[in-house]
C-alpha positions in Angstrom: -27.0 12.1 29.6 -25.0 10.0 32.0 -21.5 8.8 30.8 -22.4 5.2 31.1 -25.4 5.7 28.8 -23.2 7.4 26.2 -20.8 4.5 26.5 -23.5 1.9 26.0 -24.8 3.6 22.9 -21.3 3.8 21.4 -20.5 0.2 22.3 -23.6 -1.0 20.4 -23.0 1.2 17.4 -19.4 0.1 17.2 -20.4 -3.5 17.4 -22.9 -3.2 14.6 -20.5 -1.2 12.5 -17.6 -3.7 12.9 -20.0 -6.5 11.9 -20.9 -4.6 8.8 -24.5 -4.0 9.8 -24.5 -0.3 9.1 -28.2 0.1 8.9 -28.6 -1.1 12.5 -25.7 1.1 13.5 -27.1 4.1 11.8 -30.5 3.5 13.3 -29.1 3.6 16.8 -26.9 6.6 15.9 -30.0 8.5 14.8 -31.8 7.6 18.1 -29.0 8.8 20.4 -30.1 11.8 22.5 -26.5 13.1 22.3 -23.5 12.1 20.3 -19.8 12.5 21.0 -16.7 12.3 18.8 -16.5 8.6 19.1 -20.1 8.2 17.9 -19.4 10.2 14.7 -16.0 8.6 14.1 -17.4 5.1 14.5 -20.1 5.7 11.9 -17.8 7.5 9.4 -15.1 4.9 9.6 -17.8 2.1 9.3 -19.0 3.5 6.0 -15.4 3.8 4.8 -14.6 0.2 5.6 -17.7 -1.0 3.7 -16.9 1.0 0.6 -19.6 3.6 1.1 -17.5 6.8 0.9 -20.3 9.2 0.0 -22.3 8.3 3.1 -19.1 8.7 5.1 -18.6 12.2 3.8 -22.2 13.2 4.2 -21.8 12.3 7.9 -18.5 14.2 8.1 -20.2 17.3 6.7 -23.0 17.0 9.2 -20.5 16.7 12.0 -18.8 19.9 10.9 -22.0 21.7 11.4 -22.1 20.8 15.1 -20.5 23.6 17.1 -20.0 21.5 20.2 -17.8 18.9 18.3 -14.3 19.1 17.1 -12.8 16.7 14.6 -10.0 14.5 15.8 -7.3 12.6 13.9 -9.5 9.5 13.6 -12.5 11.3 12.1 -10.3 13.3 9.7 -8.3 10.3 8.6 -11.5 8.4 7.9 -12.9 11.3 5.9 -9.6 11.5 3.9 -9.9 7.8 3.2 -13.4 8.3 1.9 -12.2 11.1 -0.4 -9.4 8.9 -1.7 -12.0 6.2 -2.6 -14.2 8.6 -4.7 -11.8 10.5 -5.5 -12.6 14.2 -4.9 -9.6 16.4 -4.8 -11.6 19.7 -4.2 -13.2 18.3 -1.0 -9.8 17.0 0.0 -8.3 20.5 -0.2 -11.2 21.8 2.0 -10.3 19.2 4.6 -6.6 20.1 4.2 -7.5 23.7 5.2 -9.6 22.3 8.1 -6.6 20.3 9.3 -4.4 23.3 9.3 -7.0 25.5 11.1 -7.6 23.0 13.8 -4.0 22.2 14.5 -4.1 18.6 13.3 -1.2 19.3 10.9 1.2 18.2 13.6 -0.2 14.6 13.7 1.8 12.1 11.6 -1.3 9.8 11.0 -3.3 12.7 9.6 -0.4 14.1 7.5 0.2 10.6 6.0 -3.5 10.2 5.2 -3.5 13.6 3.6 -0.5 12.7 1.4 -2.2 9.5 0.4 -5.4 11.3 -0.5 -3.6 13.7 -2.9 -1.8 10.8 -4.6 -5.0 8.8 -5.1 -6.7 12.0 -6.4 -4.0 12.1 -9.1 -2.1 15.0 -7.6 1.3 13.4 -6.9 3.1 16.8 -6.6 0.8 17.9 -3.8 1.3 14.5 -2.1 5.0 15.2 -2.2 4.5 18.7 -0.9 2.7 17.3 2.2 5.3 14.5 2.5 8.2 17.0 2.6 6.5 18.9 5.4 5.9 15.9 7.7 7.7 16.2 11.0 8.1 12.5 11.6 8.4 10.2 8.6 8.6 6.5 9.3 9.5 3.6 6.9 5.8 3.2 6.0 5.5 6.8 4.9 8.7 6.8 2.9 7.8 3.5 1.2 4.3 4.7 0.3 5.7 7.9 -1.4 8.4 5.9 -3.2 5.8 3.4 -4.4 3.5 6.2 -5.7 6.2 7.5 -7.9 6.8 4.1 -9.4 3.0 3.5 -9.9 3.0 6.7 -12.0 6.1 5.6 -13.9 8.1 8.6 -12.5 11.1 6.3 -12.1 13.8 8.9 -11.6 12.0 10.6 -8.7 11.2 7.3 -7.1 14.8 6.1 -7.1 16.0 9.5 -5.9 13.6 9.4 -3.0 14.8 5.9 -2.1 18.4 7.3 -2.0 17.2 10.2 0.2 15.5 7.7 2.5 18.8 5.8 2.9 20.6 9.1 3.7 18.0 10.0 6.3 18.9 6.9 8.3 15.6 5.2 7.9 16.0 1.5 7.3 14.0 0.1 4.4 11.7 -2.8 5.0 10.7 -5.7 2.7 7.9 -3.6 1.1 10.5 -0.9 0.3 12.8 -3.4 -1.3 10.1 -5.0 -3.3 8.9 -1.7 -4.7 12.4 -0.7 -5.7 13.3 -4.1 -7.2 10.0 -4.2 -9.2 10.9 -0.8 -10.6 14.3 -2.1 -11.5 12.6 -5.0 -13.3 10.3 -2.6 -15.2 13.3 -0.5 -16.4 15.8 -3.4 -16.7 18.2 -1.7 -14.3 20.3 -4.6 -13.2 23.1 -2.4 -11.9 20.7 -0.6 -9.5 19.0 -3.9 -8.6 22.4 -5.4 -7.7 23.1 -2.4 -5.5 19.8 -2.9 -3.7 20.6 -6.7 -3.4 24.0 -5.8 -2.0 22.5 -3.5 0.6 20.0 -6.2 1.7 23.0 -8.5 2.2 25.0 -5.9 4.1 22.2 -5.2 6.6 21.7 -8.9 7.0 18.2 -8.7 5.7 16.5 -12.1 5.6 13.9 -11.1 3.1 10.3 -12.1 3.3 8.9 -14.2 0.5 7.6 -11.4 -1.6 10.9 -9.4 -1.4 12.9 -12.5 -2.4 10.4 -13.1 -5.3 11.1 -9.5 -6.4 14.8 -10.3 -6.5 14.2 -13.4 -8.6 11.9 -11.4 -11.0 14.4 -8.5 -11.3 17.3 -10.8 -12.2 15.2 -12.8 -14.7 13.9 -9.6 -16.4 17.4 -8.3 -16.7 18.6 -11.6 -18.2 20.8 -12.8 -15.3 19.3 -16.2 -14.9 22.3 -17.5 -13.0 21.9 -15.2 -10.0 18.1 -15.5 -10.2 18.6 -19.2 -9.8 20.9 -18.7 -6.7 18.3 -16.5 -5.0 15.5 -19.0 -6.0 17.4 -21.9 -4.5 18.0 -20.0 -1.3 14.3 -19.6 -0.8 12.8 -22.1 1.7 9.5 -22.3 -0.2 9.4 -20.4 -3.5 6.0 -18.9 -4.4 4.2 -18.9 -7.7 5.7 -15.5 -8.7 9.2 -16.9 -8.2 8.5 -20.1 -10.2 6.8 -18.1 -13.0 9.6 -15.6 -13.2 12.2 -18.3 -13.5 10.2 -20.2 -16.1 9.7 -17.0 -18.2 13.3 -16.1 -17.7 14.6 -19.4 -19.1 12.1 -19.3 -21.9 13.0 -15.7 -23.0 16.7 -16.2 -22.8 17.2 -19.3 -24.9 16.8 -22.1 -22.5 13.3 -23.5 -23.2 14.1 -27.0 -22.0 15.0 -25.7 -18.5 11.8 -23.6 -18.6 9.7 -26.7 -19.2 11.7 -28.7 -16.6 11.0 -26.1 -13.9 7.3 -26.0 -14.9 7.1 -29.7 -14.2 8.9 -29.3 -10.9 6.5 -26.5 -10.0 3.5 -28.8 -10.6 5.1 -31.5 -8.5 5.5 -29.0 -5.7 1.8 -28.6 -5.7 1.5 -25.1 -7.0 -1.3 -24.2 -9.4 -0.1 -22.1 -12.5 -1.9 -18.9 -13.5 -2.2 -17.3 -16.9 1.2 -15.6 -16.5 2.8 -19.0 -15.9 1.2 -20.4 -19.0 2.5 -17.5 -21.1 6.0 -18.4 -20.1 5.4 -22.1 -20.8 3.9 -21.3 -24.3 7.0 -19.2 -25.0 9.2 -22.1 -24.0 7.2 -24.5 -26.3 7.5 -22.1 -29.2 11.3 -21.9 -28.8 11.9 -25.6 -27.9 
């Protein structure tokens, strides 16, 4: 097969897959006289993107049986994403072995996908094992691992890893700050939250909306409405989460009139309340 023919087939398959027309893409894939790594990777990733992980893994297994093909980081990462969606830890361990055997264990993208797979398969300790052996950990990788600990309510390990991240010289981003501040809210750790807030100020971080909202929520949950209000007022356009946190904070800490006042202001600002907002409003009405 001439190279331009292979390229034409792959272009059409990729186009159909990206458009979500996997039946057409697979039909062309089946008709190809020859297939290269790109052909297989395109189909596997296409199934993953459309939440069809079993079909993605069936294709990956078929690809493994082809002696003339070698999995690359894109194929393996897609297969790991499919395993995460099922989840299927045993097959994940098989691919882990394949990664080591084929030398893909030096690739940061693959290693990060492997750690994510173990976490989503409920094996957080194995996810940490992989994380600790990564050669190049960026802020996204650190934040993901910290967030996994908090999701599993392993607060101490999450906070310890955040400290380790700071010591490593990696600068947290807004996603990191939001994860840590939300953990502080869950555990009512105002002292820790204040330290994080102070760090954000020291590095001159101008937090994105969701990170600023996490600050408001943390202070409200910890009962420090005064500072929560200062953060709220500094926001150019507070979102629903910030308004709701402030309303609930006032309601829960003996200031129901202010809670109802801010609910009215929120409505005037054009924001539509959700069920969490109404819980705060009802609490304020009960205590008014």
